[in-house]
C-alpha positions in Angstrom: 0.0 0.0 0.0 1.4 3.5 -0.8 2.7 5.6 2.0 2.1 9.4 2.3 3.8 12.1 4.3 1.3 14.5 5.9 3.6 17.3 7.1 2.4 20.0 9.5 3.5 23.4 8.5 4.4 25.9 11.3 5.3 29.5 10.7 8.8 30.6 11.9 7.2 32.4 14.9 5.2 29.4 16.0 4.9 29.1 19.8 4.0 25.6 20.9 3.2 26.8 24.4 0.0 28.3 23.0 -1.3 24.9 22.0 -4.4 24.5 24.2 -6.1 21.5 25.6 -8.7 21.5 22.8 -6.0 21.2 20.2 -4.1 18.5 22.0 -7.4 16.6 22.4 -8.3 17.0 18.7 -4.9 15.7 17.6 -5.1 12.8 20.0 -8.6 11.9 18.7 -7.3 12.1 15.1 -4.4 9.8 16.0 -6.8 7.3 17.6 -9.0 7.5 14.5 -6.0 6.9 12.2 -4.9 3.9 14.3 -8.4 2.4 14.3 -8.5 2.6 10.5 -5.0 1.1 10.2 -3.8 4.2 8.4 -1.1 5.6 10.8 2.3 4.0 10.2 4.3 6.5 12.2 3.9 10.0 13.6 6.3 12.4 15.2 6.9 16.0 16.2 10.1 17.9 15.3 12.1 20.5 17.3 12.2 24.0 15.8 14.7 24.8 13.1 16.8 26.7 15.8 17.8 23.2 17.0 18.7 21.8 13.5 22.1 21.0 12.3 23.0 21.1 8.6 25.7 19.1 7.0 27.4 19.8 3.7 30.2 18.1 1.7 33.1 20.5 1.1 35.2 20.5 -2.1 38.1 19.0 -0.1 35.9 16.0 0.8 35.3 17.0 4.4 31.8 17.5 5.8 31.0 20.7 7.6 28.3 20.9 10.3 26.5 24.2 10.9 23.8 25.3 13.2 20.3 25.9 11.8 18.2 24.6 9.0 19.6 23.8 5.5 17.2 26.3 3.9 15.8 29.5 5.5 12.1 29.6 5.1 9.0 31.3 6.4 7.5 27.9 7.4 9.0 24.7 8.6 7.8 21.1 9.3 6.7 21.0 12.9 5.5 17.4 12.9 4.3 14.7 10.5 2.4 11.5 10.0 3.4 8.7 7.7 0.1 7.1 6.5 -0.6 4.0 4.5 -3.5 4.8 2.2 -5.0 3.3 -0.9 -4.4 6.5 -2.9 -3.9 10.2 -2.7 -7.6 10.8 -2.2 -7.6 8.8 1.0 -4.4 10.7 2.2 -6.1 14.0 1.4 -9.1 13.0 3.5 -6.9 12.4 6.5 -5.0 15.7 5.7 -8.3 17.6 5.8 -8.8 16.3 9.4 -5.2 17.2 10.3 -5.6 20.8 9.2 -8.6 21.1 11.5 -7.0 19.3 14.4 -3.6 21.1 14.1 -5.0 24.5 13.2 -2.2 25.1 10.7 -1.6 24.1 7.0 -0.4 20.6 6.1 1.3 19.3 3.0 0.7 15.8 1.5 3.4 14.0 -0.5 3.5 10.4 -1.6 6.7 8.4 -0.9 8.6 7.2 -3.9 9.0 3.5 -4.2 12.6 2.5 -4.8 13.5 -1.0 -5.8 16.5 -2.4 -3.9 19.5 -3.1 -6.0 20.1 -6.8 -6.5 23.6 -8.2 -6.4 24.5 -10.3 -9.4 26.6 -13.4 -8.8 
């Protein structure tokens, strides 16, 4: 079954301390509904971009590590679900519920299926 990323978009100035009991209750209820339907494969929240580390290969072959996100943006992924759905329409139905529960925009993207490389003898 195809897997879809439902990414919760937070603005740069998002303050998680303002998440009220109603919002937490709504997200928990959505998680329970996803579990009951067998759709939720994995879910997680992410720390803010201020806590990110970015790694880049340098021309000399070394890898540099810097503080902060790889790209500067007005929004960032604050959390996500990985859902197993029959198709994009089913993933969008869950995403509509996520927008309401999280009270912020979400983005839906299908995971690409990659075939493992087989070793030839």
